[in-house]
Structure formats: structure tokens, C-alpha cells
N, C-alpha and C positions, 0 to 999 in steps of 0.2 A: 612697425619700423624699428630697427635695431639702433639704439643710441650708440654713437661712436665712443670708443674707449678713450679715456683721458690719457694723455701722454705727458707725464711729468718728466722734467729733465734736471740734471745736475745744475745747481744754482737757483732753481725755483724754490719759493717758499713752500715748506711742507704744510699741506692742509691741516688745520687744527681739527680736533675732534674730542668728544667726551664719550666714553663707552664704559659699560659695567665690567668689573672683574668677577671672579668666582664667588665673591662674598657680596655681590650686588653693589659694591662701592664704586662710585663713578671716578674714573681716571681720565684726565684731560692731558693732551699733548703739551699745551702751554704751561702746565705745571713743571715741566722739565726744562724750561727756558734757562739757558746758561750751562747746560750740560749736553753731552752727546747722547743721542738716542739711536739704538739699533731697533728699527721697527720692521718686524718680519710678518708677512702674511702667509698663511698656510691653509691647505684645503680642508682638513678634517681631523678632529681629535681621534686618538687611538688607532690610526692607520700606521703602517710600518714606517713610511718615510717621515710622516709628521712626528711620530714618536721619536725617531732617531734625531730629528732636527731639534726638537724641544729638549731632549736629554743633552745633546751637544751644547746648546746654549746654556742650559742649567749648569753643566759641568764647567763652563768657561766664565760664569758670572763674576767670580773673584777677579779674574784677569781683565774683564771688561770694566769692573769697578776701579781697578788700578789706572785705567785709561779714562776715568771720569765719564763712563758711559753706563746707561741702563739699557736693558733689553726688554722689549715688549712684543709679544706675539698677538696676532689678531686673526680670528677666523669667524665664519658665520655660525659656528656652533653656539648653543645656549650656555648660560652661566652654569647651569647644572652639569652639562656635559664637561665643561672646563674643570669644574670641581672634582668630578670623578677621574678625569684624565690626570690632573695634578696629583691626586691622592694615589692612584694606581702606580704611577711612575716616579713618585717622590720628586716632582718638579718644583723648582723654586723660582722659575721665570714667571713674570707677570703675563697672564693671558687675558685678553679682552674679547668680549662677545659683540659681534655685529650681525645680529639675526636679520636686520632689514637690508643688509648689504650696502648701505649708504656710504660708509667709509671705504669699503672695498672698491666701490665704483669711483669715489673721489680720487683714489690712488691708482685707478686704472687696472686693477688686478682681478675684477669680476668680469670674466670674459666667456665667450662660447668655447667649449671644449669638445673633444670627440674621444670616445672610448668604445671600442668594439663596434664601430660603425654608427653609434648613436651620438647625436649632438645634445648637449645640455649646457647650462650655465654653471660656472664654478670658479673657484679661486685659483689663479695662477700663482704658484709659489714664487714670492718676490721679497726682497729686502731693501729697505731704504735706510741709509746712514744719514742722520740729521745732525747738523752741527749745532753748537751752542746758541747761535743766533737764529735758529729755526729754518735754515736753508738746507736743501738736500745736497749732501757732499758726495754721495755715491749711490748707485742703484744697481742691484742685481736682479735680473728678470729670468723667469724659467729656471729657477735654481735647482741644481742637483745637490742633494743633501750631503753626500760624502765630502768632507773637508770644507763645507761652507762656513761654519762658525769660525773656523781657523782663518779662512780667507777674509772674512769681515774683520776679525781681530787684527790681522796683519795690515789691512788697509787703514784701519783706525790708528794703529801705531805709526804708520807712515805719515798720516795727516798730522798726528801729534808732533812727530819729529820735525815736520815742515812748519807747522803753525802754532805749536803749543796748544793752549786751550782756546785760542782765538777761533773765530769762524773759519771754516775751510775755504769758503768762497766769499 
């Protein structure tokens, strides 16, 4: 039996989690209470789309910081894979490892996919913008990489202009 995908909505509380980074240091979402979090889920280290996305977020980290936001990427890859990915592409974005897919499932991004006629389980590229109070302010599903980091930054700036550092919802 296939478990139904979780469907989070804008205004829902973002599910908390604690996952390891490339150095095996545990990073928890609740540690960022009071700040904006760009939480993006991606399929796999060192693939072309995931590399372009990670580089785009890395290049925009300063602008996200000016908007009081941190950027965290999550995939099912190992901490070792993340370490090599970060080193190879000189990434400065925080990448977390969810090898059990537990958090991917809690965010509803671990789903059945199809490629070349074969079905398999994988991560649907998705981004969640989480407000300072821990509620989801915006969701992008089935993300196309080109221009995505810029779109997230633009939406964050809009929410800042509307609400300042207060919760978006």
C-alpha cells in the first residue's frame, strides 16, 4: 500500500526536524525561530539541475541574509556526498542529509516519479519559505531551476515590504 503524500499548505506550521550537515553536525529547524528560512529539497548531489540550483542559492546568500533569511537544502544523499558536492562546487549553502527520507516524506516531497517508463521513489524539487514564527509563507512545487532562487528572493522581499520581520501569516 502506498502511503498518501503529505500536502502542506501556506499558513501551516513547518514540520520541525533535526538532520546532519556535511560535518555530521546536527542542524534543527527550530534553531532558526525568529528568522526566515528558505528550505529547499532537491533530488541528488552533483546532477546538473541540482548543481545549478545550489550554486544559485550560494551566489544569493548575501542578499538572503540582508532579508534576514537563511537557506537550507535537503536531499536523501549522505553527509559524505554533501561534503564532496560542497567542495567540488565551492558551495556555502547549508546542505542536510535525510537518508531515511523521513523529513522528505513529512514535507510531502518524497513521491513516485517516472523516468524513461520506469517508476521509482524520489524527491520532487520543492521549496518552502518559512516565516519567523515557523509557519509556511510560500511553497514552490515541481521547481524549474532557472530563475528559481531569484523568484524566492523576490517573494521574500515582497513579504518583508508587507510585514517587515513579522510572521507572514
